N, C-alpha and C positions, 0 to 999 in steps of 0.2 A: 486483464492485467493482474499481476501479482499484488496482493495486499499483505503487508508484513508488519507484525507486531514489533515495536522497537526493542522489546526484551529479547526477541529472537535474533535481531541484528547484534545486540550486545553479546549474547551467548556464542554466536558464531565468531564474532571478532575476538572474544576472550579465548576461545579454543584455538583459533589460528595464532594469536599472539603467544600463547603458552606452549604451542607445539615447537619441538626442537628440530623438525625435519624440513624447514624451509629457510630460504634466504632470498634477498633481493625483493622485488616487487611482484605480487601475485594478486589476481582478482578472484574473489569468492562471491558468487551470486547468492542471494537470499531471496527465495520466492514465496515464502509463506506456504500454507497447506494446499491452496488451490488458486487457479486463475479465476477471477470474477469479472463479470460485466458490470457496468454501472447499475443495471437493474438488480443483479445479484447483490451488490454492495448495499443498495437501498433496502432490499429485503432483509439482509443481515442486520442492518442498523435498526430497522423496524422491530425485528425480533428482540434485539438486545435492549431497546429503549421502551418498548411497549407503545410507541407512537408510530403512526403511519408516515413513512418517508418514501417518496417516489422520485425516481431519477427522471429528469426532464432536460432535454437538450436545449440550450439557449445560444443565441448568436453572440458574436463578439460585441456587437452594439448593445445588446442587453446586459452583457457583463460590464461594459463601460458605464452604462446607466446605473448599475449597482455600485459604482465607485471603484471597480478594479482597475489597476494600472495596466498599461500595455505589457509590462514585464510579467505580471501575474497572468494575464490572459495568454500570452505566448507560452508560459510554463504549463498552464492547464491544457492547452492545445497539444503541446509537446508530449505530455504524459498520456493523453488519451487517444491520439491519432497515430495509428501505425506503430505502436510501441513494439520493439523487438528486443528482448533481453540479450545481453552480451553472451551469457551462458544459458543453454537450454535447461528446462526443469529436469531434475534427476533426483535420486535418493539423497545425494549430497547437498543439493541446493534447496530441497523442500524442508520447511520448518513447521513445527506443530501448531502454533497458536493461531486461532481463527479470528476473523474480524468480529464475529459475534462475541467471542470471549473478551477481546480487547474492549469493545464498546460497552459490554456489560460491566466491566471492571472500571473503566475510566470515563466513559461518556455518560452513562446513565446516572451516576451520582452527581454529575455536574448540572443535570437538567432540573 
């Protein structure tokens, strides 16, 4: 899955809004620098935080037991099962900020 820094989304949106060569409604994908598996994301977060983080698949029942609502569970399943982006990764849709960088800047200080 693509993992995207919110700053990259803002930069793309700002560029699109300030451009004078478009009208109507358009879609602009923002994919981050690389597609990551859950294991890749856990490794990136481990690197950024200095803590061991492991990806572990849990059932919907385990999610319910953790207090997640059905809407949240469906959202998680929808994000991780068979995700296909509307636009494929390209030079235009690939943005520079990594999950490691985001986590080091925003998550590590909160720990």
